N, C-alpha and C positions, 0 to 999 in steps of 0.2 A: 612139366612145366615145372625148370632146378630155384632153389636159390641160387643168385649168386655169391659169392666166393668175396669180404672186402676186406681189401687190405688200409685198415687206416694210415697205411707210411706213406700209401701211390693214390688212393680214390678218394674222390667228396661226392655223396653223397645227399641223396632231396626225396626226400618222402615224402605224403601227402594223401588224405582220403578225397578221390574226388566224388563229389553226390554225382552221379549222373553214373549210366550205362558205358560199359571197359569197350563198347562199339561205335559207341563218340565218341573215347577217347581218342582209341582211332583213329577212328572218322578225319579228326583235328589234326593231326601224323600225319596221313595219307592223303589229308585233298590235297591241294595245293593253294585252292580259296582261301576256307580255314585254313591252314597253316602260317597265310600272312595274316592273320584274327590278331595273331599272340605271339608270336616268334619273336619277338627284337621287343625289349621294351618300350611302353611307346613316352615319349612321342615321335620316338621312331618308325620307320615305314617299310617295313618289306617286301619283298617284289621277289618269289619263287622262278626260279629260272628251270630251276631238275626239279625232279621232285616223281624220279623212276623207284621205290618198292620195290624193288627187288636185291636179291642179291648181289654184289655186283653193282649194281645201277645208281646213279648220278644223284645227289641232295645237294644243288646251289642255290643259295641263295644272296641278293645285296640289298647294302643297306642305306635307308634314304632321312636324312630331317631333315628336308623342304615339301619332299613328295615327290621333287623330278630328277632330282639329282645324285643317285644309285654307286655307290661304290660297292668291290666286293664283302661279304661277312663267311659264307660260309661256301668250302666242299670239301665236301668229303666225298665217299662211298659210303653206300651199305653189305655191309659184314652178313652181315641174321636179318632174316623177317620169319618168322613167325606169326605169322594172318593172326593178328584182331590180340595175342601177346607180348609178343617182344621186337624191337627195336635193336642193332646193334652197328653205329655205324664208326667212323674213322680219319681224322683227316692225314693222315700218315701216307696215303692216296688219295690220290685227289679223284676226279668224276673220269675224266682222262685217265682211269689208270696210270698216273707217274706216281714217283714215289715226290713227296715232300716234306721239305723242310719248314711244315708249318709255325708261325711268327705270333704270336707271343706262345705260344705250350700246342704241343703232342699231348691227343689226347684220343680214344675211345672211348662211346659212348656208349653204355644199354640203357633201352628205356622197356621197363616190368610193367604188363598191365595184369593184374590181378581182380578176381572178381570178390567182393567185398560187401554184407550188412550192408552196407549205407552205400555202394558204389562200387570205386572202382580203385580201390591200393594202389598210390602212383610210386615207381620207384626211377629213379634218373640215377643210375651212376656213372662215374666218371672218372677214365683210368688214364693212371698216367706213369714213363716210362723209367720212373724214381724220382724219390722223394723230393727232388729241387723243381724240380717241372710241376708236381703235386702244390708245395709249397705257393709256388707264382701264379700259381689259377686262382687259388686262393685266395692271393694279395689280393689283385685282379679286379674280386670282388666275385668270385665261384656262386657267394649263397646267393647276394644277391642281384646280381643279373640272372641267374636259374631261378630262383626263389621266386623274382615277380614274374621271369616269365613262364613260370609249374601256376604260380597263381590267376594270368592272364587266359593261359588253357580249364582252369578252372573255371573260372567265370564264366565261359567260352561253354561251357557243359552240361553248366550248372542252372546255366540261362537258355537253355536247349536251343543253342545259337548251333548245335553237332549235329544233328537229329536228319537226320532222312528227312527228304522228301514225304508224303507221306502220315508221317509217325512215327515209323516204328522205326526205331531206335540202331 
């Protein structure tokens, strides 16, 4: 596992220790029923339409304020899947492999999971093509949004909501 190169002019980063096993954090990212529990800040609701966790696989979600009417949220493609350790996805190409012009921000996200004495060292690096895109994403509330969902992910894992049936993590 390599350490990601971070360019502060282009990248936004969230880091935290999640007090649970890496396998549980991985499950929360890769199983639709678990992803739906944390992927969008509450009280919004997520619906996972596609979660094909393999290079080239689609990652498509919708969101709802009322739990009944859903609108598009995420339509991306996985670039890298390093089982249990790393996910990389981008919205520059959608789940149908069509080039996109994502509004308002084009990005590539890298999720890195590393064993830590207290659980899992979790890093999300969100890369942008130019400083203006990075600033726009930050101004739109990157740290609030990604920070909130990372906290929800941590709560899910730390409360045992992503442990495999039978007690194995």
